C-alpha positions in Angstrom: 142.7 148.6 67.0 141.8 144.9 66.7 143.1 144.3 70.3 141.0 147.2 71.5 137.8 145.8 69.9 138.6 142.3 71.3 139.2 143.7 74.8 135.9 145.6 74.6 134.0 142.5 73.4 135.5 140.5 76.2 134.6 143.1 78.8 131.0 143.3 77.4 130.7 139.6 77.5 131.9 139.4 81.1 129.5 142.2 82.1 126.6 140.5 80.5 127.5 137.2 82.2 127.9 138.8 85.6 124.7 140.7 85.2 122.9 137.4 84.3 124.3 135.7 87.4 123.2 138.5 89.7 119.7 138.6 88.3 119.4 134.8 88.7 119.9 135.1 92.5 116.9 136.1 94.5 117.2 138.8 97.2 117.0 137.5 100.8 113.6 139.1 101.5 112.1 137.3 98.4 113.5 134.0 99.6 112.1 134.5 103.1 108.7 135.4 101.5 108.8 132.2 99.4 109.7 130.2 102.5 106.9 131.7 104.6 104.4 131.1 101.8 105.5 127.5 101.4 105.2 126.9 105.2 101.8 128.5 105.4 100.5 126.4 102.5 101.8 123.0 103.8 99.0 122.5 106.3 96.0 123.7 104.3 97.2 122.3 100.9 98.5 118.9 102.0 98.1 117.9 105.7 94.7 119.2 106.7 92.9 116.9 104.3 94.8 113.9 105.6 93.9 114.9 109.2 90.2 115.2 108.2 89.9 111.9 106.4 91.7 110.0 109.1 89.0 111.2 111.6 86.2 109.6 109.5 84.9 106.0 109.7 86.3 105.2 106.2 89.5 107.2 105.5 90.2 107.9 101.9 93.6 106.2 101.6 94.1 107.3 98.0 93.7 110.9 99.2 96.3 110.2 101.9 98.8 108.8 99.4 98.2 111.7 96.9 98.5 114.4 99.6 101.6 112.7 101.0 103.3 112.9 97.6 102.3 116.6 97.3 103.7 117.3 100.8 107.0 115.7 99.9 107.3 117.9 96.8 106.6 120.9 98.9 109.0 119.9 101.6 111.8 119.3 99.1 111.2 122.7 97.7 111.1 124.2 101.2 114.5 122.6 101.9 116.1 124.9 99.3 114.6 128.1 100.9 117.0 128.3 103.9 120.2 129.5 102.3 122.7 131.4 104.5 122.0 135.1 104.6 118.2 134.8 105.1 118.1 135.0 108.9 116.7 137.8 111.1 120.0 139.7 110.9 119.3 140.3 107.2 115.5 139.9 107.0 113.8 140.9 110.3 110.4 139.5 109.1 111.7 135.9 109.2 110.8 133.6 112.1 113.7 131.3 111.4 116.0 131.2 114.3 119.8 131.4 113.9 119.9 127.7 114.9 118.8 126.9 111.4 122.3 127.8 110.3 124.3 127.3 113.4 122.9 123.8 114.0 122.5 123.0 110.3 122.9 119.2 110.6 120.1 119.1 113.3 117.9 121.3 111.1 118.5 119.1 108.0 117.8 116.0 110.1 114.5 117.5 111.2 113.5 118.3 107.7 114.6 114.8 106.5 112.5 113.2 109.3 109.5 115.2 108.1 110.0 114.0 104.5 110.7 110.4 105.6 107.7 110.1 107.9 105.5 111.7 105.2 106.8 109.2 102.6 106.1 106.4 105.1 102.6 107.8 105.5 102.0 107.6 101.7 103.4 104.0 101.6 101.2 103.0 104.5 98.2 104.4 102.6 99.1 102.5 99.5 99.2 99.3 101.6 95.6 99.8 102.5 96.1 99.3 106.2 94.1 102.0 108.0 95.6 101.3 111.4 99.1 101.6 110.0 98.2 104.9 108.3 96.8 106.3 111.6 99.9 105.2 113.5 102.2 106.8 110.8 100.2 110.0 111.0 101.2 110.3 114.6 104.9 110.0 113.5 104.4 112.8 111.0 103.0 115.0 113.8 106.0 114.2 116.0 108.4 115.1 113.1 106.6 118.4 112.6 107.3 119.4 116.2 111.0 118.6 115.7 111.5 122.1 114.2 108.6 124.1 115.7 106.1 123.7 118.5 103.0 123.0 116.5 100.4 125.6 115.4 101.4 128.3 113.0 102.0 130.9 115.7 104.1 128.7 118.0 107.8 128.8 118.3 110.2 126.0 118.7 113.8 124.9 118.2 114.2 126.5 114.8 111.3 129.0 114.7 110.6 132.2 116.7 107.1 132.4 118.2 104.8 134.7 116.2 104.6 138.1 117.7 
Protein backbone atom coordinates (compact mmCIF):
# COMPACT_ATOMS: atom_id res chain seq x y z
CA UNK A 1 0.00 0.00 0.00
CA UNK A 2 2.83 2.41 0.83
CA UNK A 3 4.45 1.78 -2.56
CA UNK A 4 1.13 2.45 -4.27
CA UNK A 5 0.76 5.81 -2.45
CA UNK A 6 4.39 6.72 -3.24
CA UNK A 7 3.89 5.87 -6.91
CA UNK A 8 0.68 7.87 -7.01
CA UNK A 9 2.39 10.86 -5.35
CA UNK A 10 5.27 10.65 -7.83
CA UNK A 11 2.87 10.49 -10.77
CA UNK A 12 0.91 13.47 -9.47
CA UNK A 13 4.11 15.47 -9.01
CA UNK A 14 5.27 14.66 -12.54
CA UNK A 15 1.90 15.64 -13.98
CA UNK A 16 1.92 18.93 -12.11
CA UNK A 17 5.45 19.70 -13.27
CA UNK A 18 4.67 18.78 -16.87
CA UNK A 19 1.52 20.88 -16.76
CA UNK A 20 3.48 23.84 -15.41
CA UNK A 21 6.03 23.55 -18.20
CA UNK A 22 3.42 23.43 -20.94
CA UNK A 23 1.56 26.44 -19.53
CA UNK A 24 4.82 28.42 -19.39
CA UNK A 25 5.31 28.08 -23.14
CA UNK A 26 3.38 30.47 -25.35
CA UNK A 27 1.53 29.17 -28.39
CA UNK A 28 3.13 30.16 -31.72
CA UNK A 29 0.29 32.54 -32.66
CA UNK A 30 0.75 34.43 -29.40
CA UNK A 31 4.49 34.74 -29.99
CA UNK A 32 3.87 36.06 -33.51
CA UNK A 33 1.39 38.61 -32.14
CA UNK A 34 3.94 39.77 -29.55
CA UNK A 35 6.56 39.99 -32.30
CA UNK A 36 4.28 42.01 -34.58
CA UNK A 37 3.29 44.35 -31.75
CA UNK A 38 6.94 44.90 -30.85
CA UNK A 39 7.89 45.67 -34.45
CA UNK A 40 4.95 48.04 -34.91
CA UNK A 41 5.85 49.96 -31.74
CA UNK A 42 9.55 50.33 -32.50
CA UNK A 43 9.16 53.28 -34.89
CA UNK A 44 6.46 55.30 -33.08
CA UNK A 45 7.74 54.61 -29.57
CA UNK A 46 11.46 55.00 -30.15
CA UNK A 47 12.76 56.04 -33.55
CA UNK A 48 10.18 58.57 -34.76
CA UNK A 49 11.07 61.09 -32.04
CA UNK A 50 14.76 60.70 -32.90
CA UNK A 51 14.01 61.38 -36.55
CA UNK A 52 11.94 64.44 -35.71
CA UNK A 53 14.46 66.01 -33.36
CA UNK A 54 17.33 65.48 -35.79
CA UNK A 55 15.41 67.54 -38.37
CA UNK A 56 15.35 70.58 -36.08
CA UNK A 57 17.92 73.36 -35.72
CA UNK A 58 18.77 72.24 -32.17
CA UNK A 59 18.33 68.46 -31.81
CA UNK A 60 17.54 67.23 -28.32
CA UNK A 61 20.48 64.90 -27.76
CA UNK A 62 19.22 63.81 -24.34
CA UNK A 63 16.07 62.59 -26.07
CA UNK A 64 18.17 60.75 -28.68
CA UNK A 65 20.17 59.03 -25.94
CA UNK A 66 17.04 58.05 -24.00
CA UNK A 67 15.15 56.81 -27.06
CA UNK A 68 18.20 54.85 -28.19
CA UNK A 69 18.31 53.06 -24.83
CA UNK A 70 14.58 52.28 -25.08
CA UNK A 71 15.01 50.97 -28.61
CA UNK A 72 17.85 48.68 -27.51
CA UNK A 73 15.61 47.21 -24.81
CA UNK A 74 12.85 46.65 -27.37
CA UNK A 75 15.27 45.09 -29.87
CA UNK A 76 16.69 42.74 -27.26
CA UNK A 77 13.16 41.61 -26.40
CA UNK A 78 12.34 41.30 -30.09
CA UNK A 79 15.32 38.99 -30.54
CA UNK A 80 13.60 36.43 -28.29
CA UNK A 81 10.40 36.42 -30.36
CA UNK A 82 11.65 34.42 -33.36
CA UNK A 83 11.79 30.86 -32.02
CA UNK A 84 11.55 27.95 -34.46
CA UNK A 85 7.95 26.98 -35.11
CA UNK A 86 6.63 30.53 -35.51
CA UNK A 87 6.90 30.82 -39.30
CA UNK A 88 4.14 31.00 -41.91
CA UNK A 89 3.88 27.22 -42.07
CA UNK A 90 2.52 27.34 -38.50
CA UNK A 91 1.13 30.89 -38.21
CA UNK A 92 -0.03 32.17 -41.63
CA UNK A 93 -0.42 35.74 -40.30
CA UNK A 94 3.31 36.21 -39.80
CA UNK A 95 5.33 38.20 -42.30
CA UNK A 96 8.60 36.59 -41.21
CA UNK A 97 10.14 34.74 -44.14
CA UNK A 98 11.55 31.22 -43.77
CA UNK A 99 15.00 32.77 -44.17
CA UNK A 100 14.74 33.96 -40.55
CA UNK A 101 15.30 30.33 -39.59
CA UNK A 102 17.11 28.91 -42.64
CA UNK A 103 19.64 31.77 -42.64
CA UNK A 104 19.70 32.25 -38.89
CA UNK A 105 23.28 33.57 -38.62
CA UNK A 106 22.52 36.29 -41.20
CA UNK A 107 19.27 37.19 -39.43
CA UNK A 108 20.99 37.41 -36.05
CA UNK A 109 23.78 39.50 -37.60
CA UNK A 110 21.17 41.91 -38.96
CA UNK A 111 19.51 42.22 -35.58
CA UNK A 112 22.89 42.68 -33.89
CA UNK A 113 23.75 45.41 -36.40
CA UNK A 114 20.51 47.18 -35.51
CA UNK A 115 21.31 46.98 -31.79
CA UNK A 116 24.94 48.02 -32.29
CA UNK A 117 24.13 51.01 -34.51
CA UNK A 118 21.43 52.13 -32.09
CA UNK A 119 23.87 51.83 -29.19
CA UNK A 120 26.40 53.91 -31.17
CA UNK A 121 23.65 56.48 -31.80
CA UNK A 122 23.06 56.78 -28.06
CA UNK A 123 26.79 57.07 -27.42
CA UNK A 124 27.09 59.78 -30.09
CA UNK A 125 24.22 61.67 -28.47
CA UNK A 126 25.95 61.48 -25.09
CA UNK A 127 29.10 62.95 -26.67
CA UNK A 128 27.16 66.07 -27.64
CA UNK A 129 28.39 66.03 -31.24
CA UNK A 130 25.31 66.73 -33.38
CA UNK A 131 27.04 65.94 -36.68
CA UNK A 132 28.21 62.59 -35.32
CA UNK A 133 24.64 61.84 -34.19
CA UNK A 134 23.23 62.68 -37.61
CA UNK A 135 25.82 60.48 -39.33
CA UNK A 136 25.08 57.62 -36.96
CA UNK A 137 21.34 58.00 -37.57
CA UNK A 138 22.04 57.16 -41.21
CA UNK A 139 23.81 53.98 -40.06
CA UNK A 140 20.75 53.02 -38.02
CA UNK A 141 18.59 53.47 -41.13
CA UNK A 142 20.94 51.23 -43.14
CA UNK A 143 20.82 48.56 -40.45
CA UNK A 144 17.03 48.73 -40.50
CA UNK A 145 16.93 47.87 -44.17
CA UNK A 146 19.19 44.88 -43.58
CA UNK A 147 16.15 42.81 -42.62
CA UNK A 148 13.32 44.58 -44.43
CA UNK A 149 12.96 47.14 -47.14
CA UNK A 150 11.84 50.11 -45.09
CA UNK A 151 8.29 51.26 -44.34
CA UNK A 152 5.99 48.94 -42.43
CA UNK A 153 4.32 47.48 -45.51
CA UNK A 154 7.53 46.74 -47.40
CA UNK A 155 9.12 43.34 -47.68
CA UNK A 156 12.79 42.49 -47.70
CA UNK A 157 15.29 39.74 -47.01
CA UNK A 158 13.54 38.47 -43.88
CA UNK A 159 10.01 39.89 -44.21
CA UNK A 160 7.19 39.32 -46.68
CA UNK A 161 5.61 42.42 -48.18
CA UNK A 162 2.32 43.36 -46.56
CA UNK A 163 -0.62 42.07 -48.58
